[in-house]
N, C-alpha and C positions, 0 to 999 in steps of 0.2 A: 226806813224800816218801820214796821208796825209794832204796836204795843204787844206785850206778852199775851199768851192765849187766855181767852175767857171761856172757851169751849174746848175741852180736851180732844173731842173727836174732830172738830173742825177749826183748826187754828187759822190765823190770818196768813194767807198765802197769795199775795198779789204781785210780789216783786222778788228778784233774785236774793236780796238781802234777808228775806224772811226765813230762808233755809236754816240759818244758824239758830234762830229763836225756836223754830219748830223742833229741831234736834236737841234742844236743851231739855226737852221732856222725853224720857225713855219711851220707846215704841210701845212697850207692854203697858204703859200707863195711859195710852190713848183710848182704851175701851173699845177696840175693834171687835166686831162679831167674830165668834170662834170659827164659823164655817160658812159656806155659801148658803146653807139652809138657815142658819141663824140670821144671816143677812136678809133672807126672804121673809122670815117670820117678823123681824123688826119692821120691815117696810109695810107689811100687812097690818101691824098694830098701829103704826104712826099715821098711815095714809090709806085706810081701808077702802074708801070709795073713790080714790083718785085713779085716773087711767094709768095703767102700768105699761101695757103693750098694745099696739095696733098692728096687725098683720095685713098687708095689702095683697089682694089676689094677683095683680099684675099692674103694669104701668098704665094700661088703657083704662082699667077700672079702679084707679087709685082712690076714688071717693067711696068705695064699697068695702072697706076693710073690716076685719073682725077685731074688736077691742075687748080687753079684760082689765078689771081693776086689780089693785094689789092683793086684795083679799080673794078675789076669784082666781088669780094666778096661784096663790098659796094653796087653795082648795084643789086646783088642777094637779099641782105637784103632789099633794097628799094622795089623791086617787091613783095617780100613776105609780107613785112609790108603793102603795099598798099592793098594786098588781105585780110590780117587780118582786116585792117581798114574797108574795104567794108563789112565785116561780123560783124561789130559792136564791135570789140575789142577796149577797151579803157584803160585808165590808171590803173584801178584796176581790169581789166578782165584778167583771166589767159588763156594761151594757153597750153594745155596738149601735152607732147612730149613722145611718147611710142615707142621707137625704138632703136636698136643698131646703131652703127655709119654707115653713108653713106654720099655721097657727099653733099647733100643739107641740112643735119642736122645742121651744124654750122650756116648757114644763117637763117634757121628757128628759131633756138634758139635766135640769136641776134635780129631777127625781132620781136619775141615775147617780148623781153625786150624793144625794141624800142616803140612798140605800147601798150603793157600791161605788163604782168608778165609771165615769162617762168616757167612752171611746169614740169620738166623732171622726168619721173618715170621709174624705172627698169622694162623692159619688161618681166623679168623672174618671177616677182611676180604673184600670182594668180589673176584672174579676180576680185575677191571680194576685194582684197587689192588695186588693181589699181583703182577700182571704188570709194572706200572710200577716197583715197588720192585726186583723181581728183574732187570728189564732194566737199571736203573740200576746195580745191583750187578755186572752182568756175569756172572751165574750160568751156569756151563757144565753142571753137573749139578744135579739136584733130588732131595732126599730128602723124602718126604711120607708122611702118614698113609695107609695102604692102605684099601680099601673096608670092612674090618671095623672099623677104628679110628675113622675119620671119613669117611663117604661123601661129604659135601660138599667136604671138603678134597681128597679124591682126585679128584673131578671137576674141581675148580679146578686141581689140579696137572697133570692131563692136558692141559687147555687151554693152560696156561702153558708147559708143556714143549714142546708143538708150536709155539706162537707164537714162543718164544725159540730154537727149534731146538737144544734141549739134546741132548747126546750120550747122556744116560741119565736115567732116572727110576726111583728105587728106593723101594719101598713098605715101610713099617714095620707090624708086626702088634701087636695088643694083648698085654699080659702075660697068660699063661695061655691063649692061643689054641689051638684044637685042632690036631692034627698036620697035617691036610689043609687047606692054604690054598686059597682060591678062585682060579680062574684070573684073570689080569690081561689086560684087553683091550689089544691093541697100539696104539701111537701111531706114525704114519708117521715114519720117519727117526730114531726115538728108541729106544734099548735100554730095555726095560721089564722089571723083575723085582723080587723081594723082596730087601731088603738082606741079611737073614740067610743067604739061599741064595747070594747073590753073593760073600759073603766066606768061605763054607765052602771049606775046602781051601787058603786062602791062608796064607802063612807068618805066624807070630806075630812074626817078626823084621822090623824095618822095612827096606824096600827101599833099597839104597844110593843109588839115584838121587833119593830124596826130599831136597830141600834143607831143612835145618832152619831154623826161623824164628829171627830175632834180635830183640832187645828193641824196636827201632824199627820192625819190620815190622808191617803191619796184621794184626790178629787177627780182627776182626769188624765188621759193619755192623749197627747197631740202629736201627730206625725209631723216631722220637721221639714220635710221637702216633698210636697204632694206630687211632684213630677220626677222625683229621683228614682233610680233603678232599685235601690234598697233603702227606702225611707226608714228613719229611726223613730221610735215612740218615746217622746219625752214625757216623763211623769211630772205632774203638779200636785202639790198638797193643797188642802183647803187654806192654810195660812199663806201660801204663795199667792193664790188667786185673790183672797180677800184683801191682803196687804197691798197688792199691786192696784186693785180696783180702788182702794181708799186713797192711795197716792195720787191717782189720776183724778178722782172725784174731789180731792181736797182743795183744788184751785177755786178761786172766787170769781172766775171769769163768767160764770153762768148764774142766773137767778134760780130761786126755788121752783119756779113754774116753767123752766126752760124745757124744750122738747128736743130730743136727739133723733136724727135720722140714721138708720142702720141699713147698709147695703152689702156688707161683707158676709160671707157664709159662716155658719157656726162651727165649722171645722177649723176656722182661723182664730187664733188666740185674740186678735184685736176685736173680733165680733163679740166674743165672750166677755172679755174684761172691760173694754171701752164702752160698748154699746148695750150690754146686758147688766153686768154686775155693778159697774160704777153708777149708772142711773138708778138702780135699785137702792143703792146706799143713800142717795139724795132725794129719793121719791120723785124722780123725773120720768116723764112719759117718753117711751121709745117707739118710733114708727119704723116698721120693718118693711123693706122692699119685697117684691114678689120673689118667687123661687129663683129666678135668674139674677136677682140683685143688680149690681152695677153692670152685669153683662147683658142686660136687656136693652137693646137699642132705643126702644120707645121710652124708657125711663128718662132719658135726657130731654126728649121733646116736652115732657110734662113736668120736669123737675121743679121749675120755678113756681108752677101752680101748686105743686105739693107743698113747697116751702110756705107759700102764702096761706094755704088752707089750714095746715097744722101748726103754723107759726113756729117752724123749725128754727132752732137757735144755733145748732151746730151739727156737723156730720163728720164721719171719719172715713177716709178713702185713700186710695193710692194715687200717685201723680197722674196716671193716665185718665182717671176720672175727671180731675180738674182741668186737664188739657182739653178734654171733650166739652166740659161745661163752659169753658172760656169761649167756645164757638157757638153757643146756643143763645139766641137773643133773650134778654131778660124781659119777659112779658107779664110779670106779676109783681106784687108788692113783696119784696124780700127783706124789708127793714128789720124783721125779727132775727135774721141770720147774723150773729155776732162775729163768728169766726169759723173756720173749717180746719180740721186736723188732718195732717198728711203724714204717712209713714209707709213702712214695708219696702220702699225702695227710694233711692236718692231723688231729692226734689231739685230740678234744674231751675236756674234763674229765669229761663224763658217761660216755663210753665207758671212759676210764681207770679211774674210780672203780668203775664197775659190774664190770668184768673183775677188777680187783684184789680187790675185796671178795668177789666170788663164788668166786675160785680161790685167793687168797692169793699169787698169782704176780705179781711186778712187771712192768710194761711199760716197756721202754727205747725211747725215741723216737730215730729217726735222720732225717737229711735228706740228700738228694742229688738228682742229676739225670743224665740220660743223657750230656749233654755234659761232665760231670765223671766219667765212667765209671760210677759208682754212688754210693757213700757219700762224704759230705763231713764229717759230724759223727757223734758217738756219745754216748750217755748212760752214766751210771754207776748203780750200785746203792747202797742204804743211805744212809749219811750224806752221800755225795757226789752223791746224786740231786738234780737240779734239774728237776722236772716242768714248770716254766713255759717251759723252753728246749727247743730241738730237739737239744741236745747240744753238746759241745765239738768244735772243729775237730779233724780227724784229724792225726796226725804228718806233718810236712813239707807240709801244706796251709796256705795263707794265706787269710785272709778279711778283708774290709773292707766298708764301705758307701760309696757314692758318690752324688752328685747328677748326673744326666744332663740337660743342657740340651736345649732344643728343636733346637739345631743339632748335637746328638750329642756335644758336649764333656763330658768327665768331670771331676768335681771330687771329690777325696777328702774325706770328712767326718771330723770328730773322733771318736775312739773313744766309743762309746755313743750316738752320734747316729743316729737312724733314717734309712735311705736304701735304695738298691738294693744288694742283696748281690752282691759280686764275689768270685770264687774264683780262686786261682792255685796252681800246683804240678804234681806229676808225674801227676796224674790228669786234667788238662784235655785234652780231645780235640784231635786235629789238624785237624778240620774235617768238614763235610758232604760227601758225594759229590754233586757238581753235574754231572758229566759224566765221560766216560771215552773212551779211545782204545786203540789197540793196545798202548800201553805201560802202561796201567793207569788207575786212577781219577784224576780231578781233584778235589782237596779245597779247600774254601773255608769259613772260619768264618762267612761272611756277616755280618760286623760284630759277632758276639757276643763276640769276643776282641780285646782291645786291650792291647798290650804284655805279653802273657802272662796278662792278667786276663780271666776269663770273666764276662760279664754274665748272672746267673742269671734276671733278670726278676722276682725275688722281693724284697719289702720286708722289712727285718730290722734288728735292733740287735745289735751285737757288744760284749760286755763285755771287760774287761782280761784275763780268763782264756781268752778265745777261745770262750766260749759264745755260740751264735747263737739269738736269739729271733725267730721269724718273725712278721711283722706284717700280712701280706697279700701280694697279688701285683700287681706292676706290669703284668703282662700279663693278658690277658683269658681265659686258659686256664680251662676248667671241669674240676674234678677230681672224678670220681664214683667213690668207692670205690677210688681208686688208678688209675683209667683217666683218662688225659689226653684231653680233648675240646676240639678247636678249634671255637669258635663258628662259624667260617666255613663248616664243613661243614653245619651246621644251617641257617644263613642261605641258603647256596646251594641246598639242597634245597627250602626253602620258596619261594624266589624262582622256582623252576621251575613253581610253580603259576600257572596263567594269570590268577588274580584277585589275586595278591599283588604289591604294588608296592614294598614295603619290608620288611626283616626284620632283627631284632637278637636275638641269643641271649645269655643270661646264666646264671649258676648260682644256683639257689634253695637256700638252706640246708636241709639235711635231717638229721635226727637219726641216721639209719642210714648214709647214704652220704657224709656231709659236704656234698655238693652234688648236685643233680640238674639237668639242663639244662631250661630253659624258654625260650620265644621270644615275641617281640612282633612283630606284623606290621601293615601298613597294606594296605587293599584298594582296588582300582580303583573309581572312582565308578560307581554303577549295578549293582554286582556282585550285590547282594542279600545275604541272610543266609547266611553261611558259619560253621558252628560250629567250636569248638575240636577236637572229635573228628575231624571231616573233615580238618582241617589236620594234626593229629597223625598220622593214618593215612597221609596223603599224604607227610609227611616220612619216615615209617618205610620207605616203599617206595623212597626215594631216598637213604637214608643207609647207608653201608657197614657199620656195626656197630650192633647193637641198643642198646648202652649210650648211644649218642649221640642216640637218639630223644627229642625233648622230651617232658617229662611233661605240659606244658600249652602251648597257644598262645593268646595274648591278642590280640585285635584292638583297635587304637588308631586314633583319627582321624589322628594323626601321630606319628612317632617323635621323641623329644627331641633337641634340638641345643644346642651350647654357644653362648656369646655371639658367637662368630665364625663360627657356622654349621656347625660340625663335629658329626658324630653323637656323642652322649653316652650312655654306658651307666649312668651313676651313678643317674639317676632310675629306670631299669629295675631295677637291683639293689635299690634301696630298695623298690620296689613288690613285687619278688619276696620280699624279706625280710618285708614287711608280710603278704603272703599266707602265708608260712611260719609266722609267728607266729599268724595267724588259724587256720590248720589245726591247729597245736599246741593252741591254746586250745579249738577245736571238739572235738578228740579228748578233751580232759579234761572238757569241759562237756556231753557228750552225755547224753541221758536226758530225763526229764520235769523241766523246769526252770521257774523263775518269776522269776529275776532276770537282768539283763544286765550284762556287764562292758563298760565304756567305757574305752578307753585309747589311748595313742599311743606310737610308737617314734620314736627320733631317732638320727641319726648325728653329732650335734654341730652340724650346720648346718641340717638339714632335718628337720622333724617330719612323720611320716606317721600319719594317724589310721586306726585299725583299725575295721572294722565291728563293731557290737555282737555279742557272743558270749553265747549262753544259758548261764547258770550253773545246774548241777544242784544239788539239795539235797545237802548233804554234801561238795560240792567245797571243798577247803581255801581259806582266805581269800587266801593269797598263792601265786602260781604263779611259780616261777623257771624261766626258759627260757634255755638256752645255744645260740647259733646259730653254728656253725662254717661256713666258716673265717674269719669276720670278727672273731671274738673279742668278740662283743657279749653282754653279760649284762643281762637285764632282769628285774625282779620286778613282776608285775602284782597290784594289790590291788583288791579290791571297793570300790566307793564306800562311804564310811561306816566303813571299817575303818582 
């Protein structure tokens, strides 16, 4: 354990035992900035000429990014904030942000939090979903990807701006766009223009009429499931965001000159807290991927060169990114890369081992959720690493497991006993936006918070040192490569088919994405033969985001029920798991074969028999398969071995 703090803001935080020493000092005595704006001002004063952000145009042109220093970023934020203020944005007014990443987006988001509330929305959502979210947020103006950056998002933004009667719609351009910008079509009753032109000539000093945010003021609304049928808007205060960013930045695993790579979109809390606010607190340079982020295939081809050029020290991504990077030859000097952070969906042993063996770079797993701002746990390197856990609770955060009865009553469980994970502390959100009036939004936790404790919906075990081991999910959310997918949106889409009488969606284990959505349906009598391809295509036309489209739709005579007649997904998950194992074995056993493997899988209560899989000559006798996120390990052996 390290000696007591010498710097209140940055205590020693290298090992699990430091937590007790850190918490011996009250959080209010740590001297944290009051708001995300104060955080920015502090950075500009401490490191005025140090590079703050570099925005890359795309993966192919990674060496032609646009960079700003900390003082230039502050001045950008002031100019944009003055523009927002001139359009009537106040403390409870939202600014909608509908765009992938580009150079001016961080300044626009921080300016929205300075003058009012930022409401970033996934531009891949349907126009109807975007409009619903921004109407609920009370967005007065909208900043969106212009026609060069994302034509679909721009069309959606024009429709939404007109429907919501926004006062202004400002377009963002791609990094490295030519000097001549295309003309923007007008929208009746809405001022339309390019953001970079609208702020030209505005003062770099903040207008005295702008009311500075306080710790308890709302900073942002983040939608909790970008692919859900009815996503909820979770509100964050400035204190929520600053405190969580400080908890993440407080670790000593990075030096003062470390560079962070950012590839997640800014409608994702991880992008805001981990790769924007936390680096601002420590004066670190962030390099931001192009508009497609980690979804740009070319990024992986050039990634190691980017690491070498910018001397990247760490990055934050989902498991699918590391699975892809583990297959890319290391063709550059990546000695600057100290560790990589993984979160948003469960990390499988297979992905961890493949990435670490391929690169020599350790993966540090974290856990969090939007309703707890972002991060709740963190991992350690070296001798303090516990790869079986999702990390130790962050300072001033409390974690426990509970049993929740059918009537909603909570019962605390003894330490170490598995149950539903509950979290309390300064990062727990104030509630969802459920309505609004002239005075501002109405917030309600909708039963997720009880006496300050947030029900995460995840099953876990907590050890005496505060390390959290995730055991599964109490809720039915499907997590595909970090995307939260509500099964209801898939079920609703399929139920719109005239022949479908029942639908249930579950996650099927997948070695690359953790899970992929699949669905089971029943059909009306006399419907005739309707194939999976037809149902998948129908669902794709009625689902807001492509990631939520089911990979397969299985027709059943009836959907399973519990003993008391309620729908049950347990048999469906088992069947999906059986099919995943069959696919894995089929992939390994393709070719001209002569033997068949007969085996079964079980969850401890139910055994599911697999169809025979052809064994090719030369296929190894034992096949080990790890299926996440259920934590199931099986070894299949040929008969007679």
